[in-house]
C-alpha positions, 0 to 999 in steps of 0.5 A: 713629725711632718708627715703627721702634719701633713697626714693632718692637712690632707684629711681636713682638705682646704675647701679650695682643693675640694672645689677645684683641682687648680689652685686658686689664690686663696688657696695659695695664700692658706697654703702660705699661711699653713706653711709659715705657721708651722716653720715659726713653730719648728724654729720654735720647737728646735730651740727649746730641744736644743735648750733642753738637750744642753740643760740635760748635759749641763746638769745630768752628766757626771762631774765636769771641768770647771770650763766645760761648766762654764761652756755650757753654762754660756750655751744654756744662757744664749739658749734661753735668751734666743727662745725668749727672743724667738717667743716675742718675736713670733707672738708679737709680729709674725703669728698676728700676721697670719692671724688675728693679734693673739690674746694669751692668757696669765697662765700661757704668758706665766708658763712661756716666762717661766720656762725662759727665765728657768733657762737663763737662771740655770745658765747663770748659775752655772757659769757662777758655778764655774767662776 
């Protein structure tokens, strides 16, 4: 994935690199913005994929002991809350530093909130099922 993104940015190129081989202050700022945005998205992807993997293990594996259900339910709950917290931090504070304030549509907000709510509810369900 990182190699693909590097190729895309190489092909697009920054205008400052095409004018001068030296890094200008604006080029360094653009690189910092690009790397910060990619790092922010990478962290979100890691949290979401870890959450999906944990949820899949919880609900798709064979019979689990009550202790395992409780542990995995807690893990899914914590990852769901972490996903929500990171989404709020990213959308409200981090990305507006690099871009203009983000105006998300109601449909985009609904998709984000429903994914987080599904994780939290499934974690709570697994924990209640274990007790």
